[in-house]
C-alpha positions in Angstrom: 20.5 25.9 -27.2 24.3 25.6 -27.3 26.4 24.9 -24.3 30.2 25.2 -24.7 32.7 24.9 -21.9 35.7 27.2 -22.4 38.6 24.8 -23.2 40.8 23.9 -20.3 38.8 26.3 -18.0 36.0 25.7 -15.5 33.7 28.1 -17.2 30.6 27.6 -19.4 29.1 29.6 -22.3 25.3 29.1 -22.8 23.9 30.5 -26.0 20.2 30.7 -27.0 18.8 34.2 -27.6 21.6 35.7 -25.6 25.1 34.6 -24.6 25.6 33.8 -20.9 28.9 33.1 -19.1 28.6 30.8 -16.2 31.1 30.3 -13.4 30.7 28.4 -10.1 32.3 28.0 -6.7 34.7 31.0 -6.8 35.2 30.9 -3.0 36.7 34.4 -2.6 38.2 34.7 0.9 39.3 31.1 1.2 42.8 32.5 1.9 41.5 33.9 5.2 40.2 30.5 6.2 43.5 28.8 5.3 45.4 31.3 7.3 43.7 30.3 10.5 44.4 26.7 9.6 48.2 27.5 9.5 48.5 27.9 5.7 49.6 31.4 4.5 48.6 32.3 1.0 48.3 35.9 -0.3 45.0 37.1 -1.6 44.3 35.7 -5.0 41.4 38.0 -5.9 43.3 40.1 -8.4 44.5 37.0 -10.3 41.0 35.5 -10.2 39.4 38.7 -11.4 41.9 38.9 -14.3 41.2 35.3 -15.2 37.4 35.9 -15.4 38.0 39.1 -17.3 39.9 37.1 -19.8 36.9 34.9 -20.3 34.7 37.9 -20.7 36.9 39.5 -23.3 37.0 36.2 -25.2 33.3 35.3 -25.3 31.7 38.8 -24.8 28.7 37.7 -22.8 25.4 39.5 -22.6 24.9 38.1 -19.0 27.1 36.6 -16.3 25.8 34.0 -14.0 27.7 33.2 -10.8 26.4 29.8 -9.7 26.9 30.0 -5.9 29.6 30.2 -3.3 31.1 33.5 -4.5 32.4 33.9 -0.9 33.9 31.2 1.3 33.6 31.9 5.0 30.5 30.7 7.0 28.6 31.6 8.9 30.2 35.1 9.2 31.7 37.2 6.4 35.4 37.8 6.9 37.1 41.2 6.7 38.8 40.0 3.5 35.5 39.2 1.8 33.9 42.6 2.9 36.9 44.3 1.3 37.3 42.3 -1.9 33.8 41.1 -3.0 32.2 44.5 -3.9 35.1 45.4 -6.1 35.2 42.0 -7.7 31.5 42.0 -8.5 31.7 45.6 -9.7 34.4 44.8 -12.2 32.3 41.9 -13.6 29.2 44.1 -13.7 31.1 46.7 -15.7 31.0 44.3 -18.6 27.5 42.7 -18.3 24.7 42.3 -15.8 25.5 39.7 -13.2 23.1 37.2 -11.7 24.1 35.4 -8.4 22.4 32.2 -7.4 23.4 32.0 -3.7 25.2 29.0 -2.5 25.5 27.6 1.1 28.6 29.9 1.6 26.9 33.1 0.5 25.1 34.2 3.6 24.7 38.0 3.8 26.2 38.4 0.3 23.3 40.7 -0.5 25.0 43.4 1.6 28.1 43.3 -0.6 26.6 43.7 -4.1 27.0 46.8 -6.3 24.8 48.0 -9.1 24.0 45.7 -12.0 24.2 42.7 -9.8 21.1 40.7 -8.9 20.8 38.1 -6.2 18.3 35.4 -7.2 16.4 32.8 -5.2 18.7 30.1 -3.8 16.5 27.5 -5.4 17.5 28.9 -8.8 16.0 30.6 -11.7 15.5 30.3 -15.5 17.3 32.6 -17.9 17.0 32.4 -21.6 15.6 28.8 -21.5 18.2 27.3 -19.2 17.8 26.6 -15.5 20.4 27.5 -12.9 20.8 26.5 -9.2 23.7 25.9 -6.9 22.7 22.5 -5.6 22.5 22.7 -1.8 18.7 22.9 -2.1 16.0 21.3 -4.2 15.7 23.2 -7.5 12.7 25.5 -8.1 10.0 23.6 -9.9 10.2 25.7 -13.0 13.7 24.3 -13.6 12.1 20.9 -14.4 10.4 22.3 -17.5 13.5 23.5 -19.4 15.9 21.6 -21.6 19.1 22.1 -19.6 19.8 22.7 -15.9 23.3 23.9 -14.8 24.3 23.2 -11.1 27.4 23.2 -9.0 28.1 22.7 -5.3 29.9 19.3 -5.4 33.2 20.4 -7.1 33.2 17.3 -9.2 36.5 15.5 -9.8 37.7 12.1 -11.0 40.5 10.3 -9.1 42.9 8.7 -11.5 45.1 5.9 -10.1 48.1 4.3 -11.8 49.2 0.7 -11.5 51.4 1.5 -8.5 48.5 3.0 -6.6 49.5 6.6 -7.0 46.5 8.9 -7.6 45.7 12.4 -8.7 42.3 14.1 -8.8 41.3 16.1 -11.9 38.3 18.5 -12.0 35.6 17.4 -14.4 32.3 18.3 -16.0 29.4 15.9 -15.3 26.5 15.4 -17.7 23.6 13.5 -16.4 19.8 13.5 -15.9 17.3 13.9 -13.0 15.1 11.0 -12.1 11.5 11.9 -12.7 10.0 9.5 -10.2 11.8 11.0 -7.2 10.9 14.6 -8.2 7.2 13.7 -8.5 7.3 12.1 -5.1 9.0 15.2 -3.6 6.9 18.0 -5.2 3.1 18.2 -4.7 2.8 19.7 -8.1 6.0 19.2 -10.2 4.4 20.9 -13.2 5.8 20.4 -16.7 8.5 17.7 -16.9 11.0 18.2 -19.8 13.6 15.6 -18.7 16.4 18.3 -18.6 20.0 17.4 -19.2 21.9 18.3 -16.1 25.4 19.8 -16.2 27.4 19.9 -13.0 30.1 22.5 -13.1 33.7 22.1 -11.8 34.8 24.6 -9.1 36.5 27.7 -10.4 38.7 27.9 -7.3 41.3 25.1 -7.3 42.0 25.7 -3.6 38.5 24.6 -2.7 39.2 20.9 -3.5 37.0 18.4 -5.2 34.9 15.3 -4.6 35.9 12.2 -6.7 32.7 11.0 -8.2 34.1 7.7 -9.2 34.8 7.0 -5.5 31.5 8.3 -4.1 28.0 7.0 -3.8 24.9 9.2 -3.7 24.9 9.6 0.0 28.5 10.9 0.1 27.7 13.6 -2.4 26.3 17.0 -1.4 22.8 18.3 -1.7 19.3 16.8 -1.5 19.1 15.7 -5.2 22.0 13.4 -4.5 21.0 12.2 -1.0 17.5 11.5 -2.3 18.8 9.6 -5.4 17.0 12.1 -7.6 19.8 12.3 -10.1 21.5 9.6 -12.1 25.0 8.8 -11.0 26.2 5.6 -12.5 25.2 6.6 -16.1 26.5 10.2 -15.7 29.4 11.0 -18.0 32.6 12.8 -16.9 34.6 15.1 -19.1 38.0 16.6 -18.3 38.5 20.3 -18.8 40.3 19.6 -22.1 37.2 17.9 -23.4 38.3 14.3 -22.9 35.3 12.0 -22.5 36.2 9.7 -19.6 33.0 7.7 -20.0 30.3 7.0 -17.4 30.9 7.0 -13.7 29.9 3.3 -13.6 32.5 2.4 -16.2 35.2 4.5 -14.5 34.5 2.6 -11.3 34.9 -0.7 -13.1 38.2 0.5 -14.6 39.5 1.2 -11.1 38.4 -2.2 -9.9 40.1 -3.9 -12.9 43.3 -2.1 -12.2 43.1 -3.1 -8.5 42.7 -6.8 -9.6 45.7 -6.5 -11.9 47.8 -5.2 -9.1 46.7 -8.0 -6.9 47.4 -10.7 -9.5 50.9 -9.3 -10.0 51.6 -9.6 -6.3 50.6 -13.3 -6.4 
């Protein structure tokens, strides 16, 4: 199995017997929510659709997996989402069949889907040897028996801080592993364990923000696999969208501490 992120983009291509394009955390309709918070931004659905169509034309996938949070507003569906989501999904489905793994923002999305779009179980599913789930639930047990699991939900980022204390957050890919002991304690019958590599996807929608993994502990990250310490965090590796390997989360934390000590020593 080959997993290739699209360079400089928050999109993944998974190739085994078929080619699958994976995108997560699109958050269509976020502009509606921002409007009621006093921020006026025109709808971005056309730009986002064109951007994804660019991926499709480039990689020519056999399937498209949308890994949760296609819509943004909860608990209700906004007028904007009702108006935009069916056309958005229909455009994608005109190229290839679309599978949706519902996220915590996707309530009632089953009423907005056109033909050639399938809504999967929120605990995830296996397609062509890879497992997919959003991350706000425990994964379905069959995902533990594959070689790779792709998840989302946390909008992973790394906060980079210079010597003057100015910081910027950059979206990242996270590569890590589940912790078998915790899963065996959680599931009555975990079935086959294949020690899958876990890929945590960056959010597609830049307006939806991100969580700096290098400034977070398990309990501050979202979803039961993090709150239950069922996934490795300190040994997880972070990669920028341009492919730069930033190292492990633990080492990035230490780098931040080292910089802080250098600033302190300069003040002395």
